[in-house]
PAMI-927768 format. One record per residue: x, y negated, z negated of N, C-alpha, C, O, CB in turn. Coordinates in steps of 0.1 Angstrom, whole numbers, padded with zeros to 4 digits, always signed. Glycine has a CB too. Layout:
REM PAMI-927768
XYZXYZXYZXYZXYZ...
This chain:
REM PAMI-927768
+0008+0012+0000+0000+0000+0000+0009-0013+0000+0006-0022+0007-0009+0000-0012+0019-0012-0008+0028-0024-0008+0035-0026+0005+0037-0038+0010+0039-0023-0019+0038-0015+0012+0044-0016+0025+0035-0022+0035+0039-0031+0043+0049-0002+0030+0022-0019+0034+0012-0024+0043+0010-0039+0040+0008-0047+0050-0002-0017+0041+0012-0043+0028+0011-0058+0025+0022-0065+0031+0021-0076+0036+0011-0059+0009+0034-0059+0031+0046-0066+0037+0044-0068+0052+0047-0078+0057+0059-0057+0034+0039-0057+0058+0036-0058+0073+0026-0069+0075+0027-0077+0085+0032-0045+0078+0015-0069+0067+0005-0079+0069+0010-0093+0067+0006-0103+0075-0006-0077+0059+0020-0095+0058+0026-0109+0056+0033-0113+0069+0031-0124+0074+0036-0109+0044+0040-0104+0075+0048-0107+0087+0038-0110+0099+0040-0119+0106+0057-0095+0091+0028-0101+0100+0019-0103+0111+0011-0116+0110+0008-0123+0120+0009-0091+0111+0008-0120+0098+0001-0133+0095+0009-0145+0101+0003-0154+0106-0002-0135+0080+0022-0144+0100+0030-0154+0106+0030-0168+0099+0033-0178+0106+0026-0156+0120+0028-0168+0086+0028-0181+0079+0042-0182+0072+0044-0175+0063+0016-0182+0069+0050-0192+0077+0063-0193+0071+0063-0196+0056+0072-0194+0049+0070-0204+0078+0052-0202+0051+0051-0205+0037+0051-0192+0028+0054-0193+0016+0038-0212+0034+0049-0181+0034+0049-0168+0027+0063-0162+0026+0065-0152+0019+0040-0158+0034+0073-0168+0033+0087-0162+0033+0093-0162+0019+0099-0151+0016+0095-0171+0042+0092-0172+0011+0098-0171-0002+0091-0160-0011+0098-0153-0018+0096-0184-0010+0078-0158-0009+0072-0147-0017+0077-0133-0012+0079-0124-0020+0056-0148-0015+0078-0132+0001+0082-0119+0007+0097-0116+0002+0100-0105-0001+0082-0120+0022+0105-0127+0002+0119-0125-0002+0119-0121-0017+0127-0112-0021+0127-0138+0000+0111-0127-0025+0111-0124-0040+0106-0110-0042+0112-0102-0050+0101-0134-0047+0096-0106-0034+0091-0092-0036+0101-0082-0031+0102-0071-0036+0078-0090-0028+0109-0085-0020+0119-0076-0015+0130-0074-0026+0135-0063-0028+0125-0082-0003+0133-0085-0033+0144-0084-0043+0140-0076-0055+0148-0071-0062+0148-0098-0047+0127-0076-0058+0122-0070-0070+0116-0056-0069+0112-0050-0079+0113-0079-0077+0114-0051-0057+0107-0038-0056+0116-0027-0057+0127-0026-0051+0100-0037-0042+0113-0017-0066+0122-0006-0068+0122+0005-0057+0131+0013-0056+0118+0001-0081+0112+0004-0048+0112+0014-0037+0119+0008-0026+0116-0003-0020+0097+0017-0033+0130+0015-0021+0138+0009-0010+0131+0007+0003+0134-0003+0010+0150+0018-0008+0121+0015+0006+0114+0014+0018+0105+0001+0018+0103-0006+0027+0105+0026+0021+0099-0001+0006+0090-0012+0004+0098-0025+0004+0095-0035+0010+0082-0011-0009+0110-0024-0003+0119-0036-0004+0123-0040+0010+0124-0052+0013+0131-0033-0013+0126-0030+0018+0131-0033+0032+0119-0039+0040+0122-0049+0048+0136-0021+0039+0107-0034+0038+0096-0040+0045+0094-0055+0042+0091-0063+0050+0083-0032+0043+0095-0058+0029+0093-0072+0025+0105-0080+0030+0103-0092+0034+0093-0073+0009+0117-0075+0030+0129-0082+0035+0127-0085+0050+0130-0096+0055+0142-0074+0033+0122-0075+0057+0119-0077+0072+0108-0088+0074+0110-0096+0083+0115-0064+0078+0098-0087+0065+0088-0098+0066+0094-0111+0063+0090-0121+0070+0076-0094+0056+0102-0112+0053+0108-0125+0050+0116-0131+0061+0115-0142+0065+0117-0124+0037+0124-0122+0068+0132-0126+0079+0123-0130+0091+0126-0141+0097+0141-0115+0084+0112-0123+0093+0103-0126+0104+0096-0140+0102+0093-0147+0111+0093-0115+0106+0095-0143+0089+0088-0155+0086+0098-0167+0085+0094-0178+0082+0080-0154+0073+0111-0164+0086+0120-0175+0087+0129-0177+0075+0137-0186+0074+0114-0188+0089+0128-0167+0065+0137-0168+0053+0151-0165+0058+0154-0156+0066+0132-0159+0042+0161-0171+0051+0175-0170+0054+0180-0156+0054+0191-0153+0056+0183-0177+0045
């Protein structure tokens, strides 16, 4: 479910969500979910 949320953030395409995606990537214990949030953060323009 968290992975689906990460994909939805990226698909939504709102750059304002990038900091949230990056924060979630840094804090998720599941490496697959963390990577999905990191990918979303990058897609949304996070460094």
